[in-house]
Wavefront OBJ file of the C-alpha trace (Angstrom):
o trace
v -29.264 -36.107 51.838
v -25.800 -36.803 53.153
v -24.437 -37.960 49.778
v -25.313 -34.796 47.861
v -23.131 -32.415 49.966
v -20.298 -34.962 49.921
v -20.522 -35.218 46.132
v -20.372 -31.432 45.857
v -17.364 -31.399 48.165
v -15.537 -33.944 45.996
v -16.350 -32.040 42.797
v -15.026 -28.824 44.330
v -11.946 -30.663 45.561
v -11.237 -32.001 42.038
v -11.678 -28.531 40.569
v -9.151 -27.154 43.050
v -6.735 -29.945 42.163
v -7.089 -29.091 38.464
v -6.311 -25.457 39.229
v -3.285 -26.450 41.289
v -2.051 -28.719 38.508
v -2.586 -25.956 35.939
v -0.600 -23.534 38.092
v 2.185 -26.123 38.491
v 2.299 -26.662 34.717
v 2.450 -22.900 34.110
v 5.248 -22.546 36.647
v 7.272 -25.360 35.083
v 6.831 -23.843 31.608
v 7.940 -20.421 32.871
v 10.999 -22.005 34.525
v 11.854 -23.687 31.239
v 11.502 -20.443 29.325
v 13.815 -18.588 31.690
v 16.732 -20.827 30.706
v 19.573 -18.869 29.181
v 20.625 -21.588 26.784
v 17.446 -21.202 24.697
v 18.691 -17.893 23.315
v 22.099 -19.297 22.400
v 20.583 -22.397 20.783
v 18.488 -20.092 18.609
v 21.559 -18.161 17.523
v 23.429 -21.396 16.813
v 20.611 -22.892 14.720
v 20.090 -19.653 12.811
v 23.820 -19.633 12.079
v 23.427 -23.171 10.758
v 20.981 -21.880 8.164
v 23.574 -19.327 7.116
v 26.241 -22.002 6.776
v 24.078 -24.394 4.787
v 22.508 -21.945 2.415
v 24.135 -18.522 2.171
v 27.843 -19.231 2.592
v 28.204 -21.709 -0.313
v 26.323 -19.408 -2.684
v 28.465 -16.442 -1.656
v 31.705 -18.386 -2.078
v 30.746 -19.751 -5.515
v 29.646 -16.282 -6.611
v 33.035 -14.885 -5.610
v 34.821 -17.658 -7.525
v 35.765 -19.870 -4.604
v 34.027 -23.037 -5.804
v 37.021 -25.156 -4.813
v 36.692 -23.877 -1.246
v 33.036 -24.954 -1.178
v 33.974 -28.399 -2.509
v 36.699 -28.693 0.123
v 34.336 -27.599 2.907
v 31.711 -30.113 1.810
v 34.316 -32.870 1.691
v 35.836 -32.068 5.090
v 32.598 -31.150 6.905
v 29.870 -33.611 5.831
v 27.331 -31.922 8.106
v 27.199 -29.004 5.650
v 25.979 -31.368 2.949
v 23.346 -32.758 5.292
v 22.123 -29.243 6.151
v 22.102 -28.229 2.486
v 20.169 -31.330 1.440
v 17.598 -30.772 4.162
v 17.440 -26.992 4.024
v 13.650 -26.874 4.229
v 13.743 -28.755 7.549
v 16.661 -26.672 8.767
v 14.915 -23.401 7.989
v 11.578 -24.591 9.386
v 13.046 -25.762 12.687
v 15.045 -22.546 13.000
v 11.901 -20.490 12.298
v 9.925 -22.382 14.939
v 12.661 -21.853 17.504
v 12.786 -18.159 16.574
v 9.033 -17.924 17.165
v 9.414 -19.546 20.585
v 12.230 -17.142 21.424
v 10.129 -14.164 20.300
v 7.349 -15.321 22.588
v 9.805 -15.743 25.462
v 11.124 -12.221 24.977
v 7.823 -10.415 24.425
v 5.375 -12.541 26.418
v 2.941 -10.629 28.630
v 3.227 -10.132 32.380
v 6.990 -9.927 32.635
v 8.161 -7.870 35.552
v 11.579 -6.912 36.779
v 12.280 -6.935 40.520
v 11.862 -3.756 42.532
v 15.425 -3.889 43.849
v 17.444 -1.317 41.820
v 20.445 -3.598 41.234
v 18.327 -6.552 40.173
v 16.129 -4.300 38.073
v 19.148 -2.958 36.184
v 20.380 -6.508 35.613
v 16.936 -7.561 34.399
v 16.739 -4.663 31.944
v 20.252 -5.372 30.672
v 19.473 -9.048 30.124
v 16.295 -8.140 28.234
v 18.304 -5.860 25.959
v 20.808 -8.649 25.249
v 17.982 -11.104 24.596
v 16.512 -8.740 22.027
v 19.908 -8.217 20.368
v 20.487 -11.952 20.111
v 16.987 -12.415 18.717
v 17.386 -9.752 16.029
v 20.815 -11.096 15.057
v 19.372 -14.617 14.811
v 16.441 -13.355 12.753
v 18.773 -11.487 10.392
v 20.884 -14.610 9.896
v 17.747 -16.677 9.273
v 16.426 -14.144 6.741
v 19.725 -14.200 4.845
v 19.608 -18.005 4.737
v 15.967 -18.008 3.604
v 16.612 -15.360 0.949
v 19.578 -17.175 -0.540
v 17.841 -20.571 -0.406
v 14.467 -19.743 -1.863
v 14.317 -16.214 -3.257
v 17.689 -15.425 -4.825
v 17.482 -17.812 -7.796
v 13.894 -16.882 -8.823
v 14.747 -13.170 -8.602
v 17.892 -13.760 -10.647
v 15.928 -15.683 -13.297
v 13.231 -13.011 -13.333
v 15.797 -10.275 -13.959
v 17.644 -12.372 -16.543
v 21.007 -12.255 -14.781
l 1 2 3 4 5 6 7 8 9 10 11 12 13 14 15 16 17 18 19 20 21 22 23 24 25 26 27 28 29 30 31 32 33 34 35 36 37 38 39 40 41 42 43 44 45 46 47 48 49 50 51 52 53 54 55 56 57 58 59 60 61 62 63 64 65 66 67 68 69 70 71 72 73 74 75 76 77 78 79 80 81 82 83 84 85 86 87 88 89 90 91 92 93 94 95 96 97 98 99 100 101 102 103 104 105 106 107 108 109 110 111 112 113 114 115 116 117 118 119 120 121 122 123 124 125 126 127 128 129 130 131 132 133 134 135 136 137 138 139 140 141 142 143 144 145 146 147 148 149 150 151 152 153 154 155 156 157
């Protein structure tokens, strides 16, 4: 008789511990997502897709092939990004998806203090601007890497 209530007590205690751990995990994830550097890393990586894929095509199209050769010789990282453009674009897309979730995730609230609320709203606007700029850069890189040549061949240019 005595063991049954004690067993129930221990089961309830473990369930509470699981809830506490789940809350701690959620809090640590939300703290990670509030980091400002995530937005700037996204912009930087999206710009990398522009450098590896769109810039060389644009320069060669305009007749600056020697500039592209010089850039590739002096900055070997551009060759690495160009050779691994599928990985570059995939990683940038995944980071853009994480950033989109950070910006538009549910249950975000600004503080009730007017000064802090204005700052919160302003930071949200800047986050959205950085996201859309990063997405535009990524789309340009994706278009020039994978869609431009098939469209050009289809049109016979």
